C-alpha positions, -999 to +999 in steps of 0.1 A: +001-001+000+027+025+010+064+018+006+097+037+005+116+043-027+149+059-032+134+095-040+104+093-016+073+071-012+048+051-034+012+049-025-015+027-039-047+047-042-085+039-050-104+068-063-141+075-064-150+103-086-180+125-085-182+122-047-204+149-027-168+164-014-133+157-018-116+138+012-092+109+020-113+083+036-094+055+051-082+023+034-101+000+013-089-032-006-053-024+003-053+012-011-059+045+002-093+056-005-098+090-020-131+105-028-131+132-054-157+158-065-145+160-099-158+137-130-132+114-145-132+137-177-103+155-194-078+147-165-100+166-139-101+138-115-064+132-117-056+169-112-079+170-080-064+138-067-029+153-069-042+186-052-059+167-025-028+144-017-005+175-020-026+192+007-029+163+029+008+157+027+021+192+029+040+189-004+040+209-035+018+195-064+048+189-087+062+163-060+033+141-069+032+119-101+007+093-111+031+063-119+004+038-131-033+039-136-039+073-153-074+061-166-083+036-139-098+041-104-068+022-088-036+043-092+000+042-080+014+077-070+050+087-064+056+112-037+089+128-040+109+140-008+088+120+019+092+087+037+063+060+039+063+067+078+056+106+070+028+097+046+012+073+072+014+099+099+001+127+078-028+107+063-036+095+098-036+057+086 
């Protein structure tokens, strides 16, 4: 789910688009569950995912990249400059 890499941390994420409000909502099926108010159209949900995660982790948006799952609900995010332990602490998981 969350592991360390040489440049930071990797997080498995499950996205639920078109939610009432954007929020990180715990863990489901071995991934961090993120509800997004944006629709999955023209990259809007991916942009909002990066914005929500950057805000929660206290990192700039440019530090977060989608490694895999760009068009899927299950995604893998690379977070530069933070450890897996820091991610767990800041997300309260």
